[in-house]
FIPABA-846608 format. One record per residue: residue in one letter; x, y, z of N, C-alpha, C, O in turn. Coordinates in pm, 1 decimal. Layout:
! FIPABA-846608
R rest     n.xx     n.yy     n.zz    ca.xx    ca.yy    ca.zz     c.xx     c.yy     c.zz     o.xx     o.yy     o.zz
R    a        X        Y        Z        X        Y        Z        X        Y        Z        X        Y        Z
...
END
This chain:
! FIPABA-846608
R rest     n.xx     n.yy     n.zz    ca.xx    ca.yy    ca.zz     c.xx     c.yy     c.zz     o.xx     o.yy     o.zz
R    x   -166.7    241.7    574.8   -206.6    361.6    504.6   -312.0    360.1    408.4   -393.9    447.6    380.2
R    x   -292.2    223.3    354.3   -416.6    220.6    253.4   -557.2    152.2    303.4   -664.1    193.7    258.5
R    x   -552.2     59.3    386.1   -641.2     10.7    428.6   -700.8     98.0    547.3   -823.0     94.1    561.6
R    x   -616.0    186.3    644.4   -635.6    228.9    763.5   -626.6    164.3    876.5   -660.1    217.7    982.2
R    x   -574.5     24.9    869.0   -580.3    -48.4    987.4   -454.3   -107.0   1024.1   -425.5   -226.4   1016.7
R    x   -368.8      3.8   1071.3   -239.6    -47.0   1091.2   -217.2   -166.7   1194.7   -108.6   -223.3   1181.9
R    x   -276.1   -200.3   1264.8   -274.4   -322.4   1345.3   -345.8   -440.4   1306.1   -373.3   -523.2   1392.9
R    x   -390.3   -465.2   1148.5   -456.8   -575.3   1090.9   -419.2   -690.9   1086.9   -296.5   -699.2   1090.1
R    x   -482.3   -804.8   1080.1   -411.6   -934.7   1069.4   -333.0   -998.5    961.2   -376.5  -1040.3    853.9
R    x   -199.1  -1000.3   1009.1   -105.2  -1028.1    874.4   -151.1  -1136.5    792.2   -114.9  -1143.2    674.7
R    x   -247.1  -1243.9    856.3   -271.2  -1334.6    772.7   -412.4  -1267.2    654.7   -436.7  -1315.3    544.0
R    x   -482.9  -1154.2    715.7   -545.6  -1126.2    617.7   -514.6  -1009.9    503.0   -571.5  -1003.5    394.0
R    x   -394.3   -904.3    559.7   -324.3   -827.8    494.4   -204.1   -845.4    444.6   -144.2   -773.4    364.7
R    x   -168.8   -948.4    496.7    -10.7   -948.4    497.4     83.9   -884.1    568.3     35.1   -806.6    650.5
R    x    214.3   -888.3    566.2    304.1   -808.9    642.7    305.5   -675.2    628.6    301.2   -627.5    515.1
R    x    311.8   -590.7    745.0    357.3   -457.5    729.3    489.5   -411.8    687.4    590.8   -449.6    746.3
R    x    492.5   -330.0    585.4    643.8   -277.2    579.5    632.2    -89.8    594.2    550.2      2.0    597.1
R    x    758.0   -114.4    599.1    778.9     35.5    666.5    935.1     91.6    556.6   1041.8     30.3    555.8
R    x    911.9    191.2    492.5   1018.0    248.5    405.2    998.0    384.1    357.3    883.6    417.8    326.7
R    x   1105.1    475.7    345.5   1077.4    586.5    279.2    955.1    691.3    367.6    911.8    792.9    313.2
R    x    914.2    652.9    495.1    838.2    728.7    555.6    683.0    676.9    519.9    575.6    729.1    550.1
R    x    708.9    565.2    450.9    546.0    494.9    447.6    536.5    345.6    527.0    619.6    287.5    596.8
R    x    407.3    311.3    488.5    378.7    224.6    584.1    262.0    144.3    497.8    166.4    209.5    455.7
R    x    271.0      3.2    472.1    125.3    -63.2    413.5    159.3   -186.7    443.8    270.7   -220.7    483.6
R    x     52.8   -267.4    423.7     76.1   -420.3    413.6     78.1   -453.5    259.4     28.5   -390.5    166.0
R    x    155.5   -580.1    260.3    161.4   -620.9    139.9     51.8   -638.5     57.6     60.1   -599.5    -58.9
R    x    -45.4   -688.5     96.5   -156.5   -743.4     15.0   -244.1   -605.0    -16.3   -324.6   -596.8   -109.1
R    x   -220.8   -522.0     56.5   -290.7   -386.7     31.6   -249.9   -297.3    -85.1   -316.0   -219.4   -153.8
R    x    -97.9   -338.3    -87.4    -28.9   -251.6   -214.2    -78.9   -343.1   -381.4   -100.4   -303.2   -495.8
R    x    -80.0   -472.0   -317.2   -112.8   -578.3   -456.1   -247.8   -558.7   -514.2   -275.4   -582.5   -631.7
R    x   -339.4   -509.0   -415.3   -474.1   -528.0   -419.8   -543.0   -384.3   -455.0   -656.0   -380.6   -503.5
R    x   -469.1   -268.1   -428.0   -506.2   -160.2   -439.3   -538.1   -120.2   -589.9   -479.7   -175.5   -683.1
R    x   -637.0    -18.1   -609.7   -699.7     10.5   -726.6   -563.4    117.4   -799.5   -505.4    209.6   -742.1
R    x   -543.0     71.6   -927.3   -446.3    138.3   -982.9   -293.5    179.8   -970.0   -225.6    276.4  -1004.5
R    x   -270.8     49.6   -897.9    -97.2     64.0   -837.7    -45.8    -36.4   -885.9    -97.1   -147.9   -877.0
R    x     60.7    -12.6   -942.9    145.0   -124.4  -1035.2    272.4   -116.5   -963.0    310.6    -22.1   -893.9
R    x    330.1   -219.9   -985.6    459.0   -240.8   -922.7    570.4   -236.5  -1040.9    544.6   -304.3  -1140.4
R    x    690.7   -163.7  -1039.2    799.2   -153.3  -1111.0    880.9   -303.1  -1138.6    885.3   -400.3  -1063.2
R    x    939.3   -287.0  -1264.6   1000.9   -454.4  -1264.8   1113.6   -435.2  -1177.0   1156.6   -548.0  -1153.3
R    x   1200.5   -326.8  -1101.6   1268.8   -330.7  -1028.4   1194.2   -335.6   -860.7   1138.3   -236.9   -812.8
R    x   1205.1   -447.7   -799.1   1125.1   -471.0   -682.0   1225.7   -396.0   -542.9   1183.6   -377.0   -428.7
R    x   1321.5   -373.8   -578.5   1425.3   -299.8   -484.4   1362.0   -166.3   -443.1   1350.6   -145.7   -322.3
R    x   1305.9    -42.9   -558.3   1274.1     79.7   -527.6   1128.5     84.5   -452.0   1031.8     10.0   -467.6
R    x   1141.3    171.1   -384.9   1010.0    198.1   -283.6    971.6     57.0   -189.8   1050.6    -17.8   -132.3
R    x    853.0     50.9   -194.8    804.2    -74.9    -99.9    795.0   -184.5   -218.6    728.8   -169.9   -321.3
R    x    865.3   -284.9   -188.8    839.3   -407.3   -317.0    824.9   -349.4   -455.5    760.8   -419.1   -534.2
R    x    875.9   -226.9   -503.0    845.8   -195.7   -653.8    751.5   -114.4   -660.9    744.4    -43.4   -761.2
R    x    655.6   -103.0   -558.5    578.6     31.5   -570.7    647.4    182.8   -513.1    716.1    204.6   -413.3
R    x    609.5    252.5   -595.0    700.5    379.4   -590.6    605.2    448.6   -499.5    483.2    432.6   -494.1
R    x    710.5    560.3   -400.1    630.2    624.5   -312.1    500.5    728.1   -356.1    387.1    734.1   -308.6
R    x    561.5    803.7   -462.0    462.2    874.0   -505.9    336.8    815.8   -576.6    240.5    888.7   -600.3
R    x    338.3    670.7   -613.6    234.4    616.4   -664.2    131.5    560.0   -519.8      9.7    571.6   -505.9
R    x    200.7    517.5   -455.7    130.5    519.1   -305.0     90.4    607.2   -231.9     31.4    581.7   -126.9
R    x    109.9    704.1   -265.2     62.9    830.8   -209.9   -106.1    892.9   -273.8   -204.9    951.6   -229.6
R    x    -58.4    836.2   -398.8   -187.9    888.9   -488.9   -272.3    773.4   -457.4   -386.3    813.6   -434.3
R    x   -261.5    631.6   -445.8   -328.4    529.3   -409.6   -386.4    562.0   -258.5   -492.6    506.7   -230.1
R    x   -331.2    639.3   -168.3   -420.6    660.2    -76.3   -487.3    775.1    -42.1   -557.4    796.8     56.8
R    x   -457.0    849.7   -138.1   -535.0    963.9   -149.1   -684.1    912.9   -228.9   -795.8    943.2   -186.9
R    x   -657.9    829.7   -351.7   -778.3    793.9   -389.8   -860.8    710.0   -287.7   -983.7    704.2   -286.8
R    x   -761.8    634.2   -186.5   -889.1    541.7   -131.3   -958.3    643.6    -25.4  -1079.1    641.1     -2.0
R    x   -863.1    737.3     38.4   -947.5    796.0    122.4  -1058.4    880.0     69.2  -1125.8    935.5    156.0
R    x  -1087.3    898.4    -37.8  -1214.8    939.2   -115.6  -1330.6    855.5   -136.8  -1439.1    901.2   -172.5
R    x  -1305.7    719.6   -112.6  -1415.4    620.4   -133.9  -1504.9    619.5      2.4  -1469.7    634.6    119.3
R    x  -1624.9    597.8    -50.9  -1699.5    583.4    109.8  -1724.2    470.2    113.3  -1762.3    401.9     18.3
R    x  -1704.3    432.9    232.3  -1709.1    287.5    283.1  -1851.6    252.8    370.7  -1882.7    311.6    474.3
R    x  -1905.8    179.1    326.9  -2043.4    130.2    330.8  -2054.8     68.1    492.3  -2159.9     17.6    531.8
END
């Protein structure tokens, strides 16, 4: 969702996680702008709340790629 590369190389983007109707690579979650994990890593995707992930996805979609 964040990088728009569903079949990206796991060595580059990390493993792909799927839960709560969301899908994201581990590294994409950790390096997304203004996306912070909760202390409890069991919530959402590795501690990232679904609501916050969706906001990050919308923000990433508005960026212009060169």
